[in-house]
C-alpha positions in Angstrom: 0.0 0.0 0.0 1.5 3.3 -1.1 0.6 6.5 -2.9 0.4 4.8 -6.3 -2.2 2.4 -5.1 -4.2 4.9 -3.0 -4.0 8.0 -5.2 -7.4 7.6 -6.9 -10.1 9.4 -5.0 -7.6 11.2 -2.7 -7.0 14.9 -2.4 -3.8 14.4 -4.3 -5.4 13.0 -7.4 -5.3 16.3 -9.3 -2.4 17.8 -7.3 0.6 16.7 -9.4 1.2 18.1 -12.9 -1.0 16.2 -15.4 1.8 15.0 -17.5 3.7 13.3 -14.7 3.9 9.5 -14.6 4.5 8.8 -10.9 5.2 5.2 -11.5 8.0 6.2 -13.9 9.4 8.5 -11.1 9.4 5.6 -8.6 11.1 3.3 -11.1 14.1 5.8 -11.3 15.1 5.0 -7.7 17.3 2.0 -6.8 17.5 0.6 -3.4 21.3 0.4 -3.8 22.8 3.8 -3.3 25.9 2.9 -5.3 23.7 2.5 -8.4 23.3 6.2 -8.6 26.7 6.3 -10.3 25.6 4.0 -13.2 25.9 6.1 -16.4 22.6 6.5 -18.2 22.2 6.7 -22.0 20.9 10.3 -21.9 24.0 11.6 -20.0 26.4 13.8 -22.0 29.9 12.3 -22.4 31.2 15.3 -20.4 28.7 15.1 -17.6 29.6 13.5 -14.3 28.3 13.3 -10.7 30.3 13.7 -7.5 29.3 12.7 -4.0 30.1 14.7 -0.9 30.1 12.9 2.5 28.1 15.8 4.1 26.8 19.3 3.5 30.1 20.9 4.7 32.1 19.0 2.2 29.5 19.7 -0.5 29.8 23.4 0.1 33.6 23.3 -0.4 33.5 21.1 -3.5 30.8 23.2 -5.2 32.5 26.4 -4.2 35.8 25.2 -5.6 34.2 24.1 -8.9 32.7 27.6 -9.4 35.9 29.3 -8.4 37.9 27.2 -10.9 35.5 28.2 -13.7 36.2 31.9 -12.8 39.9 31.3 -12.6 40.2 29.4 -15.8 38.4 32.0 -17.8 40.4 34.7 -16.1 43.6 33.1 -17.1 42.4 32.5 -20.7 41.4 36.2 -20.9 37.9 35.0 -21.8 34.6 36.6 -20.7 32.4 34.5 -18.4 28.6 34.7 -18.2 27.4 33.1 -15.0 23.8 32.3 -14.4 23.6 32.0 -10.6 21.1 30.6 -8.1 20.0 31.4 -4.6 19.9 27.8 -3.5 22.2 26.2 -3.0 24.0 29.0 -1.2 26.7 27.5 1.0 29.2 27.3 -1.9 29.5 31.1 -2.3 31.5 31.4 0.9 34.1 29.0 -0.4 34.1 30.5 -3.9 35.0 33.8 -2.3 37.6 32.1 -0.1 39.4 30.5 -3.1 39.3 33.6 -5.3 40.7 35.7 -2.5 43.4 33.2 -1.8 44.4 33.1 -5.5 43.9 36.9 -6.0 41.6 36.3 -9.0 39.7 39.3 -10.2 36.2 38.9 -11.4 36.4 41.9 -13.9 35.7 39.4 -16.7 32.5 38.0 -15.1 28.9 38.9 -15.9 26.5 37.6 -13.2 22.9 36.9 -14.0 20.6 35.8 -11.2 18.4 33.0 -12.5 15.2 34.0 -10.6 13.5 36.2 -8.1 10.3 36.2 -6.1 7.5 38.3 -7.7 3.8 39.0 -7.9 1.7 37.9 -10.8 2.9 40.9 -12.9 6.5 40.3 -12.2 7.1 43.1 -9.7 9.8 42.1 -7.2 10.9 43.1 -3.7 13.3 45.9 -3.3 16.9 44.7 -3.8 17.9 45.4 -0.2 14.9 43.4 1.3 16.1 40.5 3.4 13.9 38.1 1.4 15.2 39.3 -2.0 17.6 37.2 -4.0 19.6 40.3 -4.9 20.2 41.0 -1.2 21.3 37.4 -0.8 23.8 37.6 -3.6 25.2 40.9 -2.5 25.6 39.6 1.0 27.0 36.1 0.2 29.0 36.6 -3.0 29.5 40.1 -4.5 30.2 42.0 -1.2 32.7 39.6 0.4 34.8 39.6 -2.8 35.6 43.2 -2.1 38.1 44.6 -4.6 38.0 41.4 -6.6 34.3 41.4 -7.1 32.2 41.4 -10.3 31.7 45.1 -11.3 28.3 46.4 -10.3 27.5 47.2 -14.0 28.0 43.5 -14.8 25.5 42.2 -12.2 21.9 41.5 -13.3 18.9 40.5 -11.3 15.7 38.9 -12.4 13.5 42.0 -12.0 10.6 43.0 -14.2 12.9 45.5 -16.1 16.1 43.5 -16.3 15.1 39.9 -16.9 13.7 40.7 -20.4 17.2 42.0 -21.3 18.9 38.7 -20.5 18.5 37.1 -23.9 20.2 40.0 -25.8 22.9 40.6 -23.1 23.8 36.9 -22.9 23.7 36.4 -26.7 25.9 39.4 -27.1 28.5 38.1 -24.7 28.5 34.7 -26.4 29.0 36.3 -29.7 32.1 37.9 -28.2 33.4 34.5 -27.1 32.1 34.4 -23.6 31.6 31.0 -21.9 28.1 30.5 -20.5 28.0 28.6 -17.2 24.8 27.8 -15.4 24.9 27.0 -11.7 21.7 25.4 -10.4 19.9 23.5 -7.8 17.1 21.0 -8.3 13.6 21.7 -7.0 11.4 19.3 -5.2 9.2 19.3 -8.3 12.3 19.0 -10.5 12.3 22.6 -11.6 15.4 24.4 -12.6 15.4 28.1 -11.5 11.6 28.6 -11.1 10.8 27.1 -14.5 8.0 24.7 -13.2 7.0 21.3 -14.6 3.4 22.3 -15.4 4.7 24.9 -18.0 5.4 21.9 -20.3 1.7 21.5 -21.1 1.7 24.9 -22.8 4.0 23.7 -25.6 3.3 21.1 -28.4 6.9 19.8 -28.3 10.2 19.9 -26.5 11.7 22.0 -29.3 9.1 24.8 -28.6 9.6 24.6 -24.9 13.4 24.9 -25.2 13.1 28.2 -27.0 11.7 29.9 -24.0 14.2 32.4 -22.5 12.3 33.7 -19.4 9.0 34.3 -17.7 7.7 37.2 -15.6 5.3 36.3 -12.8 5.6 32.6 -13.2 2.9 30.7 -11.4 4.6 28.3 -8.9 3.6 24.8 -8.0 2.5 24.1 -4.4 5.4 21.7 -4.1 7.7 24.6 -4.8 5.9 26.8 -2.2 6.2 24.2 0.5 9.8 23.4 -0.4 10.8 27.0 0.1 8.6 27.3 3.3 10.8 24.6 4.8 14.2 25.6 3.5 14.1 29.4 3.3 11.2 30.7 5.4 11.5 28.7 8.6 8.2 26.8 8.0 6.1 30.0 7.4 4.2 29.2 4.2 2.4 32.5 4.6 5.6 34.4 3.8 6.3 32.6 0.5 5.2 34.4 -2.7 3.2 32.4 -5.1 4.9 33.8 -8.2 8.5 34.3 -9.4 10.5 35.7 -12.3 12.7 33.1 -13.9 15.0 32.2 -16.8 13.8 29.5 -19.1 15.2 26.4 -20.8 16.7 28.4 -23.6 19.5 29.1 -21.1 19.5 26.2 -18.7 19.5 23.5 -21.4 22.0 25.2 -23.6 25.0 26.0 -21.4 28.6 25.5 -22.3 28.9 24.0 -18.8 26.5 23.4 -15.9 27.4 23.1 -12.3 24.6 21.5 -10.2 24.1 20.9 -6.5 21.7 18.8 -4.4 22.1 19.2 -0.7 18.6 18.8 0.6 19.2 17.2 4.0 17.1 18.3 6.9 18.9 16.4 9.7 17.9 13.4 11.9 17.6 11.3 8.7 15.1 13.6 7.1 15.5 15.0 3.6 13.5 16.4 0.7 15.6 16.0 -2.4 16.6 12.4 -2.9 13.7 11.5 -5.2 14.3 14.6 -7.2 18.0 13.7 -7.6 17.3 10.2 -8.8 14.6 11.4 -11.2 16.9 14.1 -12.7 19.6 11.4 -13.4 17.4 8.6 -14.7 14.1 9.8 -16.0 13.9 10.3 -19.8 14.3 13.8 -21.1 10.9 15.6 -20.7 9.7 19.2 -20.8 7.4 18.1 -18.0 10.4 17.3 -15.7 12.8 20.2 -16.4 15.8 18.9 -14.4 16.0 15.8 -16.6 17.8 18.0 -19.2 20.7 18.9 -17.0 22.7 15.6 -17.4 22.3 15.9 -21.2 24.9 18.7 -21.4 28.5 19.1 -20.2 28.8 19.6 -16.5 29.0 18.2 -13.1 26.3 17.6 -10.4 27.4 17.4 -6.8 25.2 15.8 -4.2 25.4 14.7 -0.6 25.7 11.0 0.3 22.4 10.8 2.2 20.4 11.8 -0.9 21.5 8.6 -2.6 19.5 6.6 -0.1 18.4 4.0 0.3 15.1 6.0 0.1 13.1 3.7 2.3 10.6 4.5 5.1 12.0 5.6 8.4 9.9 7.0 11.2 11.7 10.0 12.7 
């Protein structure tokens, strides 16, 4: 007896995106945690996964990977367009540490935040609001870099006015030889940025879906709301906006390199991200499950050991 056998007639029957096949999701999970390393046909030849023993190690590993991208492009005298998340966040402290240790300037870096909370029209919080992603980035990354930081004119946030400029700005940088690197987390509903799974129903084919560059006032799925209530709002669902501005798959499925992170441990054996990680790695490519596209391009995905499982019942 489980959700699959009791879903009909329950309050969850119409809750999940209509295109989801929950049995297919369940089939992605192996009871053997080591099986997570088995390469899948959809994985790009230059995609890999790396396991961290715990969240502390994860932060260092992911932070080092991001710092190395900045260092390599700096040394190659190449521009770098970074699409950056607010979640995961712990790696920024270590990215700052390494860059300061190496004395690497970020003058060649253009930073684009991938998303931001909004209302239905795409209006966002003031940049200095403690809940704003701009505030989070200034506090965790741009500010601590001090004199080595990304120039303020090269920092862009997903506001109603700036997000629509991303396509031309990023395309212009790539025409000049810039490397596009997307840093991402994986949502509970397998979104990337705030590009939600139910958006897939709006498009006749994956090709049309992959052309989408951004969305203002994106309507968020309840799973996303609750994920953020638990991880960012100290359980207060009432504080979480129901909409967000976000980049689209035109960017996160077409990067030169993608750096991913899954660190969704809650402590005492509890977690929220293990299923999303397994589905990302093993589910067939689908516009209805956005994160499934990340292993199909060059990159690396870091995750904490606990997320590999085994994902079996445990009463905490």
